[in-house]
mmCIF file as gemmi writes it, N, C-alpha and C atoms, coordinates in Angstrom:
data_model
loop_
_atom_site.group_PDB
_atom_site.id
_atom_site.type_symbol
_atom_site.label_atom_id
_atom_site.label_alt_id
_atom_site.label_comp_id
_atom_site.label_asym_id
_atom_site.label_entity_id
_atom_site.label_seq_id
_atom_site.pdbx_PDB_ins_code
_atom_site.Cartn_x
_atom_site.Cartn_y
_atom_site.Cartn_z
_atom_site.occupancy
_atom_site.B_iso_or_equiv
_atom_site.pdbx_formal_charge
_atom_site.auth_seq_id
_atom_site.auth_asym_id
_atom_site.pdbx_PDB_model_num
ATOM 1 N N . MET Axp A 1 ? 57.222 -9.788 -31.195 1 0 ? 1 A 1
ATOM 2 C CA . MET Axp A 1 ? 57.233 -11.183 -30.898 1 0 ? 1 A 1
ATOM 3 C C . MET Axp A 1 ? 58.668 -11.671 -30.744 1 0 ? 1 A 1
ATOM 4 N N . THR Axp A 2 ? 59.628 -10.816 -30.87 1 0 ? 2 A 1
ATOM 5 C CA . THR Axp A 2 ? 61.02 -11.182 -30.724 1 0 ? 2 A 1
ATOM 6 C C . THR Axp A 2 ? 61.292 -11.559 -29.273 1 0 ? 2 A 1
ATOM 7 N N . GLY Axp A 3 ? 61.972 -12.673 -29.087 1 0 ? 3 A 1
ATOM 8 C CA . GLY Axp A 3 ? 62.325 -13.096 -27.742 1 0 ? 3 A 1
ATOM 9 C C . GLY Axp A 3 ? 61.232 -13.818 -27 1 0 ? 3 A 1
ATOM 10 N N . ALA Axp A 4 ? 60.091 -14.021 -27.6 1 0 ? 4 A 1
ATOM 11 C CA . ALA Axp A 4 ? 59.001 -14.726 -26.931 1 0 ? 4 A 1
ATOM 12 C C . ALA Axp A 4 ? 59.298 -16.214 -26.944 1 0 ? 4 A 1
ATOM 13 N N . GLY Axp A 5 ? 58.945 -16.883 -25.854 1 0 ? 5 A 1
ATOM 14 C CA . GLY Axp A 5 ? 59.161 -18.312 -25.767 1 0 ? 5 A 1
ATOM 15 C C . GLY Axp A 5 ? 58.227 -19.075 -26.682 1 0 ? 5 A 1
ATOM 16 N N . VAL Axp A 6 ? 58.543 -20.354 -26.844 1 0 ? 6 A 1
ATOM 17 C CA . VAL Axp A 6 ? 57.741 -21.208 -27.715 1 0 ? 6 A 1
ATOM 18 C C . VAL Axp A 6 ? 56.305 -21.293 -27.203 1 0 ? 6 A 1
ATOM 19 N N . GLY Axp A 7 ? 56.135 -21.397 -25.908 1 0 ? 7 A 1
ATOM 20 C CA . GLY Axp A 7 ? 54.79 -21.492 -25.338 1 0 ? 7 A 1
ATOM 21 C C . GLY Axp A 7 ? 53.953 -20.26 -25.606 1 0 ? 7 A 1
ATOM 22 N N . LEU Axp A 8 ? 54.564 -19.094 -25.471 1 0 ? 8 A 1
ATOM 23 C CA . LEU Axp A 8 ? 53.828 -17.85 -25.721 1 0 ? 8 A 1
ATOM 24 C C . LEU Axp A 8 ? 53.497 -17.696 -27.202 1 0 ? 8 A 1
ATOM 25 N N . ARG Axp A 9 ? 54.418 -18.09 -28.069 1 0 ? 9 A 1
ATOM 26 C CA . ARG Axp A 9 ? 54.126 -18.027 -29.509 1 0 ? 9 A 1
ATOM 27 C C . ARG Axp A 9 ? 52.986 -18.979 -29.871 1 0 ? 9 A 1
ATOM 28 N N . PHE Axp A 10 ? 52.987 -20.161 -29.272 1 0 ? 10 A 1
ATOM 29 C CA . PHE Axp A 10 ? 51.906 -21.108 -29.515 1 0 ? 10 A 1
ATOM 30 C C . PHE Axp A 10 ? 50.57 -20.546 -29.016 1 0 ? 10 A 1
ATOM 31 N N . LEU Axp A 11 ? 50.588 -19.957 -27.812 1 0 ? 11 A 1
ATOM 32 C CA . LEU Axp A 11 ? 49.371 -19.358 -27.251 1 0 ? 11 A 1
ATOM 33 C C . LEU Axp A 11 ? 48.856 -18.237 -28.145 1 0 ? 11 A 1
ATOM 34 N N . ARG Axp A 12 ? 49.748 -17.416 -28.641 1 0 ? 12 A 1
ATOM 35 C CA . ARG Axp A 12 ? 49.344 -16.336 -29.549 1 0 ? 12 A 1
ATOM 36 C C . ARG Axp A 12 ? 48.718 -16.881 -30.825 1 0 ? 12 A 1
ATOM 37 N N . GLY Axp A 13 ? 49.293 -17.945 -31.351 1 0 ? 13 A 1
ATOM 38 C CA . GLY Axp A 13 ? 48.75 -18.543 -32.569 1 0 ? 13 A 1
ATOM 39 C C . GLY Axp A 13 ? 47.372 -19.133 -32.365 1 0 ? 13 A 1
ATOM 40 N N . VAL Axp A 14 ? 47.201 -19.877 -31.281 1 0 ? 14 A 1
ATOM 41 C CA . VAL Axp A 14 ? 45.892 -20.489 -31.001 1 0 ? 14 A 1
ATOM 42 C C . VAL Axp A 14 ? 44.845 -19.413 -30.735 1 0 ? 14 A 1
ATOM 43 N N . CYS Axp A 15 ? 45.221 -18.394 -29.986 1 0 ? 15 A 1
ATOM 44 C CA . CYS Axp A 15 ? 44.28 -17.292 -29.728 1 0 ? 15 A 1
ATOM 45 C C . CYS Axp A 15 ? 43.921 -16.557 -31.013 1 0 ? 15 A 1
ATOM 46 N N . GLY Axp A 16 ? 44.877 -16.418 -31.905 1 0 ? 16 A 1
ATOM 47 C CA . GLY Axp A 16 ? 44.6 -15.769 -33.182 1 0 ? 16 A 1
ATOM 48 C C . GLY Axp A 16 ? 43.602 -16.555 -34.011 1 0 ? 16 A 1
ATOM 49 N N . VAL Axp A 17 ? 43.737 -17.875 -33.997 1 0 ? 17 A 1
ATOM 50 C CA . VAL Axp A 17 ? 42.795 -18.718 -34.739 1 0 ? 17 A 1
ATOM 51 C C . VAL Axp A 17 ? 41.393 -18.607 -34.138 1 0 ? 17 A 1
ATOM 52 N N . VAL Axp A 18 ? 41.295 -18.642 -32.816 1 0 ? 18 A 1
ATOM 53 C CA . VAL Axp A 18 ? 39.994 -18.527 -32.151 1 0 ? 18 A 1
ATOM 54 C C . VAL Axp A 18 ? 39.382 -17.158 -32.433 1 0 ? 18 A 1
ATOM 55 N N . THR Axp A 19 ? 40.193 -16.123 -32.377 1 0 ? 19 A 1
ATOM 56 C CA . THR Axp A 19 ? 39.707 -14.77 -32.663 1 0 ? 19 A 1
ATOM 57 C C . THR Axp A 19 ? 39.184 -14.66 -34.094 1 0 ? 19 A 1
ATOM 58 N N . ALA Axp A 20 ? 39.949 -15.16 -35.037 1 0 ? 20 A 1
ATOM 59 C CA . ALA Axp A 20 ? 39.509 -15.112 -36.433 1 0 ? 20 A 1
ATOM 60 C C . ALA Axp A 20 ? 38.217 -15.899 -36.633 1 0 ? 20 A 1
ATOM 61 N N . GLY Axp A 21 ? 38.118 -17.039 -35.982 1 0 ? 21 A 1
ATOM 62 C CA . GLY Axp A 21 ? 36.899 -17.837 -36.089 1 0 ? 21 A 1
ATOM 63 C C . GLY Axp A 21 ? 35.681 -17.11 -35.553 1 0 ? 21 A 1
ATOM 64 N N . LEU Axp A 22 ? 35.837 -16.416 -34.418 1 0 ? 22 A 1
ATOM 65 C CA . LEU Axp A 22 ? 34.707 -15.692 -33.857 1 0 ? 22 A 1
ATOM 66 C C . LEU Axp A 22 ? 34.317 -14.495 -34.718 1 0 ? 22 A 1
ATOM 67 N N . VAL Axp A 23 ? 35.297 -13.834 -35.326 1 0 ? 23 A 1
ATOM 68 C CA . VAL Axp A 23 ? 34.991 -12.711 -36.223 1 0 ? 23 A 1
ATOM 69 C C . VAL Axp A 23 ? 34.221 -13.209 -37.445 1 0 ? 23 A 1
ATOM 70 N N . VAL Axp A 24 ? 34.671 -14.32 -38.026 1 0 ? 24 A 1
ATOM 71 C CA . VAL Axp A 24 ? 33.964 -14.893 -39.179 1 0 ? 24 A 1
ATOM 72 C C . VAL Axp A 24 ? 32.556 -15.321 -38.774 1 0 ? 24 A 1
ATOM 73 N N . LEU Axp A 25 ? 32.416 -15.908 -37.603 1 0 ? 25 A 1
ATOM 74 C CA . LEU Axp A 25 ? 31.098 -16.314 -37.121 1 0 ? 25 A 1
ATOM 75 C C . LEU Axp A 25 ? 30.177 -15.105 -36.953 1 0 ? 25 A 1
ATOM 76 N N . ALA Axp A 26 ? 30.694 -14.014 -36.407 1 0 ? 26 A 1
ATOM 77 C CA . ALA Axp A 26 ? 29.885 -12.801 -36.238 1 0 ? 26 A 1
ATOM 78 C C . ALA Axp A 26 ? 29.438 -12.248 -37.589 1 0 ? 26 A 1
ATOM 79 N N . ILE Axp A 27 ? 30.328 -12.273 -38.559 1 0 ? 27 A 1
ATOM 80 C CA . ILE Axp A 27 ? 29.968 -11.8 -39.904 1 0 ? 27 A 1
ATOM 81 C C . ILE Axp A 27 ? 28.886 -12.694 -40.5 1 0 ? 27 A 1
ATOM 82 N N . CYS Axp A 28 ? 29.032 -13.997 -40.349 1 0 ? 28 A 1
ATOM 83 C CA . CYS Axp A 28 ? 28.031 -14.926 -40.889 1 0 ? 28 A 1
ATOM 84 C C . CYS Axp A 28 ? 26.666 -14.741 -40.244 1 0 ? 28 A 1
ATOM 85 N N . VAL Axp A 29 ? 26.64 -14.528 -38.931 1 0 ? 29 A 1
ATOM 86 C CA . VAL Axp A 29 ? 25.361 -14.313 -38.241 1 0 ? 29 A 1
ATOM 87 C C . VAL Axp A 29 ? 24.724 -13.008 -38.702 1 0 ? 29 A 1
ATOM 88 N N . ALA Axp A 30 ? 25.519 -11.964 -38.869 1 0 ? 30 A 1
ATOM 89 C CA . ALA Axp A 30 ? 24.983 -10.68 -39.333 1 0 ? 30 A 1
ATOM 90 C C . ALA Axp A 30 ? 24.448 -10.79 -40.751 1 0 ? 30 A 1
ATOM 91 N N . VAL Axp A 31 ? 25.172 -11.474 -41.624 1 0 ? 31 A 1
ATOM 92 C CA . VAL Axp A 31 ? 24.711 -11.646 -43.008 1 0 ? 31 A 1
ATOM 93 C C . VAL Axp A 31 ? 23.438 -12.481 -43.043 1 0 ? 31 A 1
ATOM 94 N N . THR Axp A 32 ? 23.385 -13.513 -42.221 1 0 ? 32 A 1
ATOM 95 C CA . THR Axp A 32 ? 22.18 -14.346 -42.158 1 0 ? 32 A 1
ATOM 96 C C . THR Axp A 32 ? 20.975 -13.54 -41.683 1 0 ? 32 A 1
ATOM 97 N N . GLN Axp A 33 ? 21.17 -12.675 -40.713 1 0 ? 33 A 1
ATOM 98 C CA . GLN Axp A 33 ? 20.077 -11.828 -40.24 1 0 ? 33 A 1
ATOM 99 C C . GLN Axp A 33 ? 19.615 -10.887 -41.351 1 0 ? 33 A 1
ATOM 100 N N . TYR Axp A 34 ? 20.567 -10.292 -42.063 1 0 ? 34 A 1
ATOM 101 C CA . TYR Axp A 34 ? 20.221 -9.388 -43.161 1 0 ? 34 A 1
ATOM 102 C C . TYR Axp A 34 ? 19.455 -10.12 -44.254 1 0 ? 34 A 1
ATOM 103 N N . LEU Axp A 35 ? 19.961 -11.278 -44.655 1 0 ? 35 A 1
ATOM 104 C CA . LEU Axp A 35 ? 19.287 -12.033 -45.714 1 0 ? 35 A 1
ATOM 105 C C . LEU Axp A 35 ? 17.906 -12.516 -45.263 1 0 ? 35 A 1
ATOM 106 N N . GLY Axp A 36 ? 17.818 -12.933 -44.032 1 0 ? 36 A 1
ATOM 107 C CA . GLY Axp A 36 ? 16.52 -13.361 -43.519 1 0 ? 36 A 1
ATOM 108 C C . GLY Axp A 36 ? 15.512 -12.237 -43.527 1 0 ? 36 A 1
ATOM 109 N N . HIS Axp A 37 ? 15.939 -11.073 -43.087 1 0 ? 37 A 1
ATOM 110 C CA . HIS Axp A 37 ? 15.035 -9.924 -43.053 1 0 ? 37 A 1
ATOM 111 C C . HIS Axp A 37 ? 14.625 -9.503 -44.466 1 0 ? 37 A 1
ATOM 112 N N . SER Axp A 38 ? 15.574 -9.5 -45.389 1 0 ? 38 A 1
ATOM 113 C CA . SER Axp A 38 ? 15.261 -9.031 -46.74 1 0 ? 38 A 1
ATOM 114 C C . SER Axp A 38 ? 14.459 -10.046 -47.55 1 0 ? 38 A 1
ATOM 115 N N . ARG Axp A 39 ? 14.51 -11.312 -47.177 1 0 ? 39 A 1
ATOM 116 C CA . ARG Axp A 39 ? 13.8 -12.335 -47.937 1 0 ? 39 A 1
ATOM 117 C C . ARG Axp A 39 ? 12.584 -12.901 -47.212 1 0 ? 39 A 1
ATOM 118 N N . GLY Axp A 40 ? 12.268 -12.349 -46.069 1 0 ? 40 A 1
ATOM 119 C CA . GLY Axp A 40 ? 11.037 -12.698 -45.394 1 0 ? 40 A 1
ATOM 120 C C . GLY Axp A 40 ? 11.059 -13.979 -44.579 1 0 ? 40 A 1
ATOM 121 N N . PHE Axp A 41 ? 12.227 -14.427 -44.134 1 0 ? 41 A 1
ATOM 122 C CA . PHE Axp A 41 ? 12.245 -15.564 -43.218 1 0 ? 41 A 1
ATOM 123 C C . PHE Axp A 41 ? 12.995 -15.155 -41.95 1 0 ? 41 A 1
ATOM 124 N N . PRO Axp A 42 ? 12.687 -15.812 -40.833 1 0 ? 42 A 1
ATOM 125 C CA . PRO Axp A 42 ? 13.293 -15.38 -39.574 1 0 ? 42 A 1
ATOM 126 C C . PRO Axp A 42 ? 14.793 -15.681 -39.54 1 0 ? 42 A 1
ATOM 127 N N . GLY Axp A 43 ? 15.54 -14.717 -39.125 1 0 ? 43 A 1
ATOM 128 C CA . GLY Axp A 43 ? 16.98 -14.89 -38.961 1 0 ? 43 A 1
ATOM 129 C C . GLY Axp A 43 ? 17.297 -15.167 -37.497 1 0 ? 43 A 1
ATOM 130 N N . PRO Axp A 44 ? 18.54 -15.039 -37.127 1 0 ? 44 A 1
ATOM 131 C CA . PRO Axp A 44 ? 18.931 -15.326 -35.748 1 0 ? 44 A 1
ATOM 132 C C . PRO Axp A 44 ? 18.413 -14.303 -34.738 1 0 ? 44 A 1
ATOM 133 N N . GLY Axp A 45 ? 18.082 -13.117 -35.165 1 0 ? 45 A 1
ATOM 134 C CA . GLY Axp A 45 ? 17.56 -12.09 -34.273 1 0 ? 45 A 1
ATOM 135 C C . GLY Axp A 45 ? 18.599 -11.032 -33.943 1 0 ? 45 A 1
ATOM 136 N N . ALA Axp A 46 ? 18.104 -9.869 -33.61 1 0 ? 46 A 1
ATOM 137 C CA . ALA Axp A 46 ? 18.987 -8.729 -33.341 1 0 ? 46 A 1
ATOM 138 C C . ALA Axp A 46 ? 19.85 -8.958 -32.107 1 0 ? 46 A 1
ATOM 139 N N . LEU Axp A 47 ? 19.292 -9.61 -31.092 1 0 ? 47 A 1
ATOM 140 C CA . LEU Axp A 47 ? 20.058 -9.868 -29.87 1 0 ? 47 A 1
ATOM 141 C C . LEU Axp A 47 ? 21.243 -10.796 -30.156 1 0 ? 47 A 1
ATOM 142 N N . SER Axp A 48 ? 21.027 -11.805 -30.955 1 0 ? 48 A 1
ATOM 143 C CA . SER Axp A 48 ? 22.106 -12.725 -31.299 1 0 ? 48 A 1
ATOM 144 C C . SER Axp A 48 ? 23.18 -12.034 -32.132 1 0 ? 48 A 1
ATOM 145 N N . VAL Axp A 49 ? 22.776 -11.211 -33.07 1 0 ? 49 A 1
ATOM 146 C CA . VAL Axp A 49 ? 23.739 -10.464 -33.883 1 0 ? 49 A 1
ATOM 147 C C . VAL Axp A 49 ? 24.55 -9.537 -32.995 1 0 ? 49 A 1
ATOM 148 N N . ALA Axp A 50 ? 23.884 -8.819 -32.103 1 0 ? 50 A 1
ATOM 149 C CA . ALA Axp A 50 ? 24.576 -7.896 -31.2 1 0 ? 50 A 1
ATOM 150 C C . ALA Axp A 50 ? 25.56 -8.641 -30.299 1 0 ? 50 A 1
ATOM 151 N N . ALA Axp A 51 ? 25.154 -9.789 -29.782 1 0 ? 51 A 1
ATOM 152 C CA . ALA Axp A 51 ? 26.037 -10.576 -28.917 1 0 ? 51 A 1
ATOM 153 C C . ALA Axp A 51 ? 27.281 -11.029 -29.672 1 0 ? 51 A 1
ATOM 154 N N . HIS Axp A 52 ? 27.103 -11.494 -30.899 1 0 ? 52 A 1
ATOM 155 C CA . HIS Axp A 52 ? 28.243 -11.95 -31.689 1 0 ? 52 A 1
ATOM 156 C C . HIS Axp A 52 ? 29.179 -10.801 -32.052 1 0 ? 52 A 1
ATOM 157 N N . VAL Axp A 53 ? 28.629 -9.672 -32.445 1 0 ? 53 A 1
ATOM 158 C CA . VAL Axp A 53 ? 29.462 -8.528 -32.832 1 0 ? 53 A 1
ATOM 159 C C . VAL Axp A 53 ? 30.204 -7.968 -31.621 1 0 ? 53 A 1
ATOM 160 N N . LEU Axp A 54 ? 29.516 -7.832 -30.494 1 0 ? 54 A 1
ATOM 161 C CA . LEU Axp A 54 ? 30.165 -7.34 -29.276 1 0 ? 54 A 1
ATOM 162 C C . LEU Axp A 54 ? 31.275 -8.293 -28.837 1 0 ? 54 A 1
ATOM 163 N N . ALA Axp A 55 ? 31.001 -9.575 -28.868 1 0 ? 55 A 1
ATOM 164 C CA . ALA Axp A 55 ? 32.018 -10.556 -28.494 1 0 ? 55 A 1
ATOM 165 C C . ALA Axp A 55 ? 33.209 -10.494 -29.438 1 0 ? 55 A 1
ATOM 166 N N . ALA Axp A 56 ? 32.962 -10.322 -30.73 1 0 ? 56 A 1
ATOM 167 C CA . ALA Axp A 56 ? 34.057 -10.23 -31.692 1 0 ? 56 A 1
ATOM 168 C C . ALA Axp A 56 ? 34.935 -9.009 -31.418 1 0 ? 56 A 1
ATOM 169 N N . VAL Axp A 57 ? 34.322 -7.896 -31.079 1 0 ? 57 A 1
ATOM 170 C CA . VAL Axp A 57 ? 35.093 -6.682 -30.766 1 0 ? 57 A 1
ATOM 171 C C . VAL Axp A 57 ? 35.942 -6.901 -29.517 1 0 ? 57 A 1
ATOM 172 N N . VAL Axp A 58 ? 35.354 -7.476 -28.472 1 0 ? 58 A 1
ATOM 173 C CA . VAL Axp A 58 ? 36.087 -7.729 -27.232 1 0 ? 58 A 1
ATOM 174 C C . VAL Axp A 58 ? 37.249 -8.683 -27.483 1 0 ? 58 A 1
ATOM 175 N N . VAL Axp A 59 ? 37.011 -9.724 -28.262 1 0 ? 59 A 1
ATOM 176 C CA . VAL Axp A 59 ? 38.047 -10.719 -28.521 1 0 ? 59 A 1
ATOM 177 C C . VAL Axp A 59 ? 39.176 -10.127 -29.368 1 0 ? 59 A 1
ATOM 178 N N . VAL Axp A 60 ? 38.857 -9.287 -30.329 1 0 ? 60 A 1
ATOM 179 C CA . VAL Axp A 60 ? 39.905 -8.647 -31.138 1 0 ? 60 A 1
ATOM 180 C C . VAL Axp A 60 ? 40.766 -7.739 -30.261 1 0 ? 60 A 1
ATOM 181 N N . LEU Axp A 61 ? 40.154 -6.995 -29.36 1 0 ? 61 A 1
ATOM 182 C CA . LEU Axp A 61 ? 40.922 -6.146 -28.441 1 0 ? 61 A 1
ATOM 183 C C . LEU Axp A 61 ? 41.79 -6.981 -27.512 1 0 ? 61 A 1
ATOM 184 N N . ALA Axp A 62 ? 41.249 -8.08 -27.013 1 0 ? 62 A 1
ATOM 185 C CA . ALA Axp A 62 ? 42.03 -8.967 -26.15 1 0 ? 62 A 1
ATOM 186 C C . ALA Axp A 62 ? 43.17 -9.616 -26.927 1 0 ? 62 A 1
ATOM 187 N N . GLN Axp A 63 ? 42.933 -9.937 -28.188 1 0 ? 63 A 1
ATOM 188 C CA . GLN Axp A 63 ? 43.986 -10.52 -29.02 1 0 ? 63 A 1
ATOM 189 C C . GLN Axp A 63 ? 45.123 -9.538 -29.228 1 0 ? 63 A 1
ATOM 190 N N . ARG Axp A 64 ? 44.811 -8.274 -29.333 1 0 ? 64 A 1
ATOM 191 C CA . ARG Axp A 64 ? 45.873 -7.267 -29.448 1 0 ? 64 A 1
ATOM 192 C C . ARG Axp A 64 ? 46.75 -7.261 -28.207 1 0 ? 64 A 1
ATOM 193 N N . VAL Axp A 65 ? 46.127 -7.436 -27.042 1 0 ? 65 A 1
ATOM 194 C CA . VAL Axp A 65 ? 46.909 -7.517 -25.8 1 0 ? 65 A 1
ATOM 195 C C . VAL Axp A 65 ? 47.811 -8.744 -25.837 1 0 ? 65 A 1
ATOM 196 N N . VAL Axp A 66 ? 47.252 -9.868 -26.267 1 0 ? 66 A 1
ATOM 197 C CA . VAL Axp A 66 ? 48.048 -11.094 -26.349 1 0 ? 66 A 1
ATOM 198 C C . VAL Axp A 66 ? 49.23 -10.911 -27.297 1 0 ? 66 A 1
ATOM 199 N N . ASP Axp A 67 ? 49.011 -10.259 -28.412 1 0 ? 67 A 1
ATOM 200 C CA . ASP Axp A 67 ? 50.063 -10.083 -29.41 1 0 ? 67 A 1
ATOM 201 C C . ASP Axp A 67 ? 51.135 -9.088 -29.001 1 0 ? 67 A 1
ATOM 202 N N . HIS Axp A 68 ? 50.786 -8.09 -28.196 1 0 ? 68 A 1
ATOM 203 C CA . HIS Axp A 68 ? 51.72 -7.004 -27.932 1 0 ? 68 A 1
ATOM 204 C C . HIS Axp A 68 ? 52.293 -6.996 -26.52 1 0 ? 68 A 1
ATOM 205 N N . ARG Axp A 69 ? 51.858 -7.885 -25.668 1 0 ? 69 A 1
ATOM 206 C CA . ARG Axp A 69 ? 52.362 -7.932 -24.297 1 0 ? 69 A 1
ATOM 207 C C . ARG Axp A 69 ? 53.052 -9.261 -24.041 1 0 ? 69 A 1
ATOM 208 N N . ARG Axp A 70 ? 53.709 -9.33 -22.913 1 0 ? 70 A 1
ATOM 209 C CA . ARG Axp A 70 ? 54.367 -10.559 -22.475 1 0 ? 70 A 1
ATOM 210 C C . ARG Axp A 70 ? 53.884 -10.911 -21.077 1 0 ? 70 A 1
ATOM 211 N N . GLY Axp A 71 ? 54.183 -12.12 -20.675 1 0 ? 71 A 1
ATOM 212 C CA . GLY Axp A 71 ? 53.932 -12.54 -19.309 1 0 ? 71 A 1
ATOM 213 C C . GLY Axp A 71 ? 52.463 -12.653 -18.974 1 0 ? 71 A 1
ATOM 214 N N . SER Axp A 72 ? 52.139 -12.185 -17.771 1 0 ? 72 A 1
ATOM 215 C CA . SER Axp A 72 ? 50.778 -12.369 -17.253 1 0 ? 72 A 1
ATOM 216 C C . SER Axp A 72 ? 49.74 -11.566 -18.036 1 0 ? 72 A 1
ATOM 217 N N . ALA Axp A 73 ? 50.118 -10.453 -18.619 1 0 ? 73 A 1
ATOM 218 C CA . ALA Axp A 73 ? 49.165 -9.669 -19.42 1 0 ? 73 A 1
ATOM 219 C C . ALA Axp A 73 ? 48.755 -10.447 -20.662 1 0 ? 73 A 1
ATOM 220 N N . ALA Axp A 74 ? 49.709 -11.12 -21.288 1 0 ? 74 A 1
ATOM 221 C CA . ALA Axp A 74 ? 49.389 -11.919 -22.467 1 0 ? 74 A 1
ATOM 222 C C . ALA Axp A 74 ? 48.514 -13.105 -22.091 1 0 ? 74 A 1
ATOM 223 N N . VAL Axp A 75 ? 48.829 -13.74 -20.979 1 0 ? 75 A 1
ATOM 224 C CA . VAL Axp A 75 ? 48.026 -14.882 -20.529 1 0 ? 75 A 1
ATOM 225 C C . VAL Axp A 75 ? 46.618 -14.428 -20.163 1 0 ? 75 A 1
ATOM 226 N N . LEU Axp A 76 ? 46.487 -13.299 -19.505 1 0 ? 76 A 1
ATOM 227 C CA . LEU Axp A 76 ? 45.164 -12.771 -19.166 1 0 ? 76 A 1
ATOM 228 C C . LEU Axp A 76 ? 44.364 -12.448 -20.43 1 0 ? 76 A 1
ATOM 229 N N . GLY Axp A 77 ? 45.018 -11.883 -21.42 1 0 ? 77 A 1
ATOM 230 C CA . GLY Axp A 77 ? 44.346 -11.629 -22.694 1 0 ? 77 A 1
ATOM 231 C C . GLY Axp A 77 ? 43.873 -12.914 -23.344 1 0 ? 77 A 1
ATOM 232 N N . ALA Axp A 78 ? 44.68 -13.961 -23.271 1 0 ? 78 A 1
ATOM 233 C CA . ALA Axp A 78 ? 44.294 -15.263 -23.823 1 0 ? 78 A 1
ATOM 234 C C . ALA Axp A 78 ? 43.102 -15.845 -23.076 1 0 ? 78 A 1
ATOM 235 N N . ILE Axp A 79 ? 43.079 -15.672 -21.768 1 0 ? 79 A 1
ATOM 236 C CA . ILE Axp A 79 ? 41.937 -16.145 -20.973 1 0 ? 79 A 1
ATOM 237 C C . ILE Axp A 79 ? 40.666 -15.419 -21.399 1 0 ? 79 A 1
ATOM 238 N N . VAL Axp A 80 ? 40.775 -14.131 -21.672 1 0 ? 80 A 1
ATOM 239 C CA . VAL Axp A 80 ? 39.615 -13.365 -22.14 1 0 ? 80 A 1
ATOM 240 C C . VAL Axp A 80 ? 39.161 -13.877 -23.503 1 0 ? 80 A 1
ATOM 241 N N . VAL Axp A 81 ? 40.105 -14.136 -24.403 1 0 ? 81 A 1
ATOM 242 C CA . VAL Axp A 81 ? 39.752 -14.657 -25.734 1 0 ? 81 A 1
ATOM 243 C C . VAL Axp A 81 ? 38.991 -15.969 -25.602 1 0 ? 81 A 1
ATOM 244 N N . PHE Axp A 82 ? 39.557 -16.911 -24.851 1 0 ? 82 A 1
ATOM 245 C CA . PHE Axp A 82 ? 38.913 -18.217 -24.712 1 0 ? 82 A 1
ATOM 246 C C . PHE Axp A 82 ? 37.607 -18.128 -23.93 1 0 ? 82 A 1
ATOM 247 N N . GLY Axp A 83 ? 37.575 -17.293 -22.896 1 0 ? 83 A 1
ATOM 248 C CA . GLY Axp A 83 ? 36.364 -17.156 -22.081 1 0 ? 83 A 1
ATOM 249 C C . GLY Axp A 83 ? 35.2 -16.543 -22.841 1 0 ? 83 A 1
ATOM 250 N N . VAL Axp A 84 ? 35.452 -15.454 -23.535 1 0 ? 84 A 1
ATOM 251 C CA . VAL Axp A 84 ? 34.384 -14.786 -24.286 1 0 ? 84 A 1
ATOM 252 C C . VAL Axp A 84 ? 33.918 -15.668 -25.448 1 0 ? 84 A 1
ATOM 253 N N . SER Axp A 85 ? 34.855 -16.311 -26.117 1 0 ? 85 A 1
ATOM 254 C CA . SER Axp A 85 ? 34.474 -17.209 -27.22 1 0 ? 85 A 1
ATOM 255 C C . SER Axp A 85 ? 33.627 -18.369 -26.709 1 0 ? 85 A 1
ATOM 256 N N . GLY Axp A 86 ? 34.035 -18.951 -25.615 1 0 ? 86 A 1
ATOM 257 C CA . GLY Axp A 86 ? 33.256 -20.037 -25.021 1 0 ? 86 A 1
ATOM 258 C C . GLY Axp A 86 ? 31.888 -19.578 -24.559 1 0 ? 86 A 1
ATOM 259 N N . LEU Axp A 87 ? 31.817 -18.377 -23.992 1 0 ? 87 A 1
ATOM 260 C CA . LEU Axp A 87 ? 30.535 -17.838 -23.539 1 0 ? 87 A 1
ATOM 261 C C . LEU Axp A 87 ? 29.577 -17.62 -24.708 1 0 ? 87 A 1
ATOM 262 N N . VAL Axp A 88 ? 30.086 -17.087 -25.808 1 0 ? 88 A 1
ATOM 263 C CA . VAL Axp A 88 ? 29.232 -16.882 -26.986 1 0 ? 88 A 1
ATOM 264 C C . VAL Axp A 88 ? 28.747 -18.215 -27.532 1 0 ? 88 A 1
ATOM 265 N N . LEU Axp A 89 ? 29.648 -19.167 -27.648 1 0 ? 89 A 1
ATOM 266 C CA . LEU Axp A 89 ? 29.24 -20.48 -28.147 1 0 ? 89 A 1
ATOM 267 C C . LEU Axp A 89 ? 28.217 -21.141 -27.229 1 0 ? 89 A 1
ATOM 268 N N . TRP Axp A 90 ? 28.431 -21.017 -25.936 1 0 ? 90 A 1
ATOM 269 C CA . TRP Axp A 90 ? 27.507 -21.629 -24.99 1 0 ? 90 A 1
ATOM 270 C C . TRP Axp A 90 ? 26.132 -20.969 -25.019 1 0 ? 90 A 1
ATOM 271 N N . THR Axp A 91 ? 26.099 -19.648 -24.979 1 0 ? 91 A 1
ATOM 272 C CA . THR Axp A 91 ? 24.805 -18.962 -24.872 1 0 ? 91 A 1
ATOM 273 C C . THR Axp A 91 ? 24.065 -18.849 -26.199 1 0 ? 91 A 1
ATOM 274 N N . GLN Axp A 92 ? 24.79 -18.773 -27.313 1 0 ? 92 A 1
ATOM 275 C CA . GLN Axp A 92 ? 24.125 -18.539 -28.596 1 0 ? 92 A 1
ATOM 276 C C . GLN Axp A 92 ? 23.954 -19.793 -29.445 1 0 ? 92 A 1
ATOM 277 N N . TRP Axp A 93 ? 24.723 -20.831 -29.157 1 0 ? 93 A 1
ATOM 278 C CA . TRP Axp A 93 ? 24.676 -22.007 -30.019 1 0 ? 93 A 1
ATOM 279 C C . TRP Axp A 93 ? 24.267 -23.281 -29.287 1 0 ? 93 A 1
ATOM 280 N N . TRP Axp A 94 ? 24.635 -23.433 -28.023 1 0 ? 94 A 1
ATOM 281 C CA . TRP Axp A 94 ? 24.378 -24.7 -27.336 1 0 ? 94 A 1
ATOM 282 C C . TRP Axp A 94 ? 23.188 -24.647 -26.403 1 0 ? 94 A 1
ATOM 283 N N . GLN Axp A 95 ? 22.552 -23.52 -26.267 1 0 ? 95 A 1
ATOM 284 C CA . GLN Axp A 95 ? 21.388 -23.415 -25.366 1 0 ? 95 A 1
ATOM 285 C C . GLN Axp A 95 ? 20.104 -23.61 -26.117 1 0 ? 95 A 1
């Protein structure tokens, strides 16, 4: 991160927060599914758990690109972080 401009450092920070939020959300959905199954009430479902976990993996990989690259590669990684996070929220929570 040495020599990175203020804008890139800010972008990395915001992307890191979004990434952490999606990882925590994926863990919560998985735990809810497990508890629902073990206690006999319907959970979010296997498809929802899979979507959240897959999205979390993709976002963590994209965050690594944002953290370790500069220029257009970092910006593209940030677009992936925001795009995948928005897609998960839209398809799994707002529909």
